[in-house]
Backbone bond lengths (Angstrom), bond angles and torsions (degrees), N, CA, C in turn:
res aa  C-N    CA-C-N  psi(-1)  N-CA   C-N-CA  omega(-1)  CA-C   N-CA-C  phi
1 M - - - 1.498 - - 1.471 108.96 -
2 A 1.262 117.91 131.69 1.483 122.25 175.46 1.570 108.31 -74.20
3 D 1.336 110.18 149.09 1.517 114.41 178.45 1.475 109.47 -97.40
4 D 1.257 113.97 102.24 1.576 117.72 175.65 1.578 118.04 -86.23
5 S 1.375 113.23 3.26 1.468 114.95 -174.06 1.554 108.76 -75.91
6 Q 1.353 114.86 -19.65 1.451 116.54 -175.95 1.626 105.22 -111.38
7 G 1.234 118.32 29.36 1.523 118.59 177.90 1.492 108.91 76.24
8 G 1.305 120.04 34.72 1.434 124.31 177.00 1.438 114.38 -52.35
9 D 1.437 116.70 176.34 1.353 120.19 175.24 1.517 119.11 -75.37
10 E 1.273 117.46 -21.64 1.424 121.57 -171.45 1.546 113.09 -132.74
11 I 1.367 117.27 136.98 1.466 114.26 -178.94 1.529 105.42 -103.92
12 I 1.307 117.15 127.39 1.458 126.17 -172.90 1.504 101.43 -106.48
13 G 1.480 115.10 128.82 1.407 120.62 171.18 1.578 114.15 96.74
14 T 1.266 112.56 172.28 1.427 123.70 -179.80 1.550 110.60 -78.95
15 P 1.292 113.46 129.95 1.571 114.60 -179.86 1.578 112.47 -60.56
16 L 1.279 118.99 129.15 1.438 124.04 179.38 1.510 110.48 -123.79
17 P 1.316 118.54 90.16 1.414 120.93 176.76 1.527 112.23 -63.29
18 L 1.292 127.54 103.47 1.324 128.39 -169.68 1.526 115.64 -107.72
19 T 1.274 120.64 152.66 1.391 124.85 169.14 1.545 110.92 -123.57
20 V 1.328 114.57 131.01 1.461 120.41 -176.20 1.473 105.82 -118.56
21 R 1.436 114.36 129.25 1.467 127.72 -174.81 1.504 108.04 -107.02
22 A 1.290 120.82 123.47 1.473 121.90 170.44 1.499 112.20 -69.91
23 T 1.244 119.16 142.26 1.468 121.56 -179.67 1.516 109.35 -74.90
24 A 1.470 116.04 -35.03 1.440 124.24 177.94 1.444 105.47 -85.16
25 G 1.335 123.06 115.58 1.482 124.19 176.15 1.458 116.46 86.81
26 G 1.396 116.97 -22.03 1.477 122.52 177.29 1.548 115.64 65.89
27 A 1.302 119.93 13.04 1.544 123.77 174.03 1.486 104.49 -62.43
28 T 1.381 113.77 142.67 1.433 126.26 -179.16 1.509 110.18 -110.68
29 T 1.336 114.94 148.75 1.485 123.07 -175.70 1.626 101.30 -132.15
30 A 1.299 111.46 128.16 1.420 115.92 177.94 1.573 107.18 -93.95
31 V 1.304 121.74 138.71 1.423 126.38 179.23 1.512 104.82 -128.54
32 P 1.401 117.05 81.54 1.540 116.92 -174.63 1.339 116.32 -75.02
33 A 1.417 126.83 -15.54 1.403 123.37 -172.22 1.510 110.94 -98.31
34 A 1.241 122.95 6.00 1.397 127.39 -174.85 1.545 107.87 -62.66
35 T 1.354 117.35 146.95 1.523 119.44 173.60 1.496 109.61 -132.16
36 S 1.281 123.02 160.40 1.441 126.07 -179.25 1.571 111.56 -59.09
37 G 1.393 111.15 -19.32 1.638 112.83 -179.21 1.491 112.10 -79.02
38 W 1.414 116.16 -19.47 1.455 119.87 179.44 1.475 111.66 -55.76
39 S 1.323 116.86 143.42 1.594 119.29 165.62 1.480 103.87 -80.04
40 V 1.430 103.48 164.68 1.577 109.53 172.26 1.469 112.59 -61.83
41 A 1.281 120.54 -35.30 1.444 125.87 178.39 1.497 110.12 -59.18
42 Q 1.335 120.53 -40.29 1.429 123.04 178.07 1.586 110.79 -66.66
43 L 1.270 115.49 -39.80 1.377 122.29 175.15 1.531 114.12 -60.39
44 K 1.250 113.41 -43.16 1.485 121.19 175.20 1.483 113.31 -59.77
45 Q 1.360 117.09 -42.05 1.440 123.57 174.40 1.507 114.03 -64.11
46 A 1.381 115.19 -40.95 1.432 118.93 176.46 1.521 115.77 -63.53
47 V 1.274 112.76 -37.56 1.472 122.08 174.27 1.494 108.86 -60.65
48 E 1.277 117.81 -56.01 1.535 121.74 178.53 1.572 111.31 -49.00
49 E 1.354 113.52 -49.68 1.377 119.53 -178.68 1.628 117.78 -66.51
50 A 1.368 110.50 -41.07 1.450 119.54 174.98 1.557 114.39 -68.21
51 A 1.218 120.08 -40.30 1.408 123.95 -179.76 1.510 118.85 -73.32
52 G 1.269 108.62 -35.56 1.540 116.77 174.91 1.499 109.03 83.41
53 P 1.408 116.27 -155.91 1.524 116.75 -174.18 1.452 111.07 -65.08
54 G 1.309 111.98 150.16 1.484 122.56 176.75 1.487 113.01 95.66
55 V 1.300 119.84 -13.95 1.490 122.57 179.91 1.606 104.14 -83.58
56 A 1.305 110.45 155.42 1.496 116.53 179.86 1.593 104.05 -71.13
57 P 1.323 116.83 148.28 1.462 123.88 179.09 1.525 104.87 -64.70
58 A 1.352 113.38 155.89 1.462 117.81 -177.35 1.564 115.13 -58.49
59 D 1.319 114.27 -32.44 1.538 118.19 177.78 1.463 112.77 -73.94
60 A 1.317 115.65 -14.44 1.447 118.12 -179.01 1.487 114.73 -101.91
61 Q 1.266 120.17 -7.92 1.364 128.36 -177.93 1.565 114.85 -73.50
62 R 1.191 122.36 142.85 1.432 125.80 169.36 1.521 108.18 -126.79
63 L 1.320 110.74 116.92 1.552 115.82 -176.24 1.515 106.41 -99.97
64 I 1.398 115.90 136.98 1.407 117.96 -178.17 1.528 108.80 -128.01
65 Y 1.300 113.95 136.38 1.482 117.03 178.27 1.518 107.57 -134.31
66 K 1.265 115.05 126.20 1.531 124.84 -179.72 1.559 111.72 48.52
67 G 1.408 113.08 44.50 1.434 123.39 -179.50 1.544 118.14 75.45
68 H 1.355 119.55 8.80 1.352 126.14 -179.60 1.474 111.26 -114.27
69 I 1.348 117.21 132.68 1.508 119.76 178.77 1.568 106.30 -79.76
70 L 1.284 118.21 131.29 1.398 122.76 -173.38 1.518 107.47 -86.45
71 K 1.380 118.28 132.43 1.408 122.74 -178.55 1.535 111.52 -87.46
72 D 1.354 112.17 141.75 1.463 121.70 -168.80 1.675 108.82 -60.99
73 G 1.291 116.24 -32.78 1.473 121.16 -171.05 1.553 107.78 -86.86
74 E 1.279 120.86 -5.97 1.491 123.58 -179.94 1.459 109.13 -87.96
75 T 1.477 116.72 151.84 1.364 118.84 172.87 1.484 112.11 -84.53
76 L 1.317 123.08 158.66 1.424 119.54 174.82 1.625 110.07 -67.90
77 G 1.216 117.33 -23.30 1.477 120.51 175.27 1.394 114.33 -71.08
78 S 1.297 121.70 -23.22 1.531 128.80 173.10 1.428 108.13 -63.99
79 Y 1.365 124.54 -32.22 1.392 125.53 178.69 1.535 113.41 -85.55
80 G 1.334 118.05 6.43 1.391 121.57 174.44 1.473 109.64 99.07
81 E 1.374 120.81 159.39 1.470 126.97 179.24 1.523 105.56 -71.88
82 R 1.266 120.90 119.20 1.397 120.91 -178.54 1.547 121.92 -113.26
83 G 1.371 113.34 -3.15 1.426 111.76 -178.68 1.462 114.88 61.42
84 R 1.373 115.14 -141.34 1.381 121.25 175.94 1.568 118.51 -87.62
85 E 1.293 112.90 65.51 1.452 124.01 -174.41 1.597 108.65 -84.82
86 R 1.337 113.24 166.02 1.401 119.83 171.48 1.576 111.61 -117.99
87 A 1.297 116.77 135.67 1.455 121.21 174.38 1.498 108.09 -114.05
88 R 1.342 120.97 158.37 1.482 118.99 177.75 1.444 104.39 -110.50
89 E 1.309 110.62 146.49 1.484 119.99 178.56 1.537 107.45 -94.44
């Protein structure tokens, strides 16, 4: 699988424009370039980069979707196609 988290040559999966909301403070971060082929770890890195200073580092984030903690090694697609869904940080 190509790594599209760093601007790779190939985009794998269905585009998933996501919004992540922090539980502390409720700030939201848009991650428009996410795809279903991304791992949860890639999404965490994208949130860290998009949110800038003050956001938890990727390795300290805990993303929750529909009451389930997302696992770093899983792909976003493994949680089902979500369209414009919200995850909590």
